[in-house]
C-alpha positions in Angstrom: 2.3 -0.6 -8.7 4.4 0.0 -5.6 8.2 -0.1 -5.6 10.0 -1.5 -2.5 13.7 -1.2 -1.1 14.4 -4.5 1.2 17.1 -4.9 3.5 18.4 -8.2 5.5 20.5 -7.3 8.2 22.1 -10.1 10.6 22.7 -8.4 14.2 23.8 -9.4 17.5 20.9 -9.9 19.8 22.4 -7.3 22.4 22.4 -4.7 19.8 18.9 -4.9 18.9 17.8 -1.9 21.0 20.5 0.2 19.5 19.5 -0.6 16.1 15.8 0.1 17.0 17.2 3.6 18.2 18.6 4.3 14.5 15.6 2.7 12.8 13.6 5.3 14.3 15.3 8.3 13.0 15.5 6.4 9.6 11.9 6.2 9.5 11.4 10.0 10.5 13.7 10.8 7.6 12.3 8.4 5.0 8.9 9.4 5.8 9.3 13.2 5.8 10.9 12.9 2.3 8.1 10.9 0.8 8.3 6.8 1.6 4.9 5.6 1.3 5.5 3.2 4.4 8.6 2.1 6.5 9.1 -1.4 8.1 11.9 -2.6 10.6 11.2 -5.9 12.2 13.4 -8.2 14.2 13.3 -12.2 13.8 10.8 -14.0 16.0 10.8 -17.5 14.5 13.7 -17.9 12.0 13.5 -21.6 11.3 10.5 -23.0 9.3 9.7 -26.3 7.6 9.9 -25.0 4.2 13.0 -23.9 2.3 15.8 -22.6 3.6 15.3 -21.0 7.1 16.6 -17.4 7.7 19.2 -18.6 10.3 21.0 -20.9 8.0 20.7 -18.6 5.0 22.2 -15.4 6.9 24.5 -17.9 8.8 23.6 -16.7 12.3 25.4 -17.4 15.2 23.6 -18.2 18.4 23.9 -14.6 19.8 22.8 -13.1 16.5 19.2 -12.7 14.9 18.1 -10.8 11.6 16.7 -7.6 11.0 14.0 -7.7 8.0 13.1 -4.1 6.7 11.8 -2.5 3.5 10.3 0.7 2.4 7.5 1.2 0.1 7.2 3.7 -2.5 4.6 4.9 -5.2 7.0 3.9 -8.0 10.5 3.5 -9.0 10.6 7.2 -10.3 9.1 8.0 -6.5 11.8 5.9 -4.9 14.7 7.7 -6.8 13.3 11.1 -5.8 12.9 10.1 -2.2 16.3 8.2 -1.9 18.2 11.3 -3.3 16.5 13.3 -0.9 17.2 10.8 2.2 20.9 10.5 1.2 21.5 14.3 1.1 19.7 14.8 4.4 22.3 15.7 7.1 20.7 13.5 9.5 21.9 10.5 7.8 25.3 11.1 8.7 24.1 9.3 12.1 26.3 11.4 14.2 26.1 9.9 17.8 25.3 6.7 16.2 27.6 3.5 16.6 26.8 1.1 13.7 25.1 -1.7 15.4 25.8 -4.3 12.8 28.6 -5.5 10.5 28.1 -3.6 6.9 30.0 -6.5 5.5 26.8 -9.0 6.0 24.1 -6.2 5.6 22.2 -7.1 2.2 20.0 -4.9 0.3 18.0 -4.9 -3.0 15.2 -3.3 -4.8 12.0 -4.9 -5.8 9.4 -4.3 -8.3 5.8 -5.6 -6.8 4.1 -7.9 -8.9 1.0 -8.7 -6.8 -0.3 -6.1 -4.2 -3.2 -6.4 -1.9 
């Protein structure tokens, strides 16, 4: 079964274009080092009738949205190898990029896939 790194990132709507530029570099780096797939998405409809919507869960302000991102790997072992290479890649210093979101509100986790299709 696959293994996933997942991210939820509250971000000001006006900073999404800057984030996308940074994410394009991230995609290039992760894919070069062996990630199976790489996704970055921005909120389109964040309220829903089931459960706690992303707006409320992320405590978004009127001028904010959320980035939902994930990277897919073949396995936890492969994820660990890819991540080690990514974190030592000099491009990850992101020179020339200003962080477009507040790292204090950045959320991430590792996920073991239990159903795949």
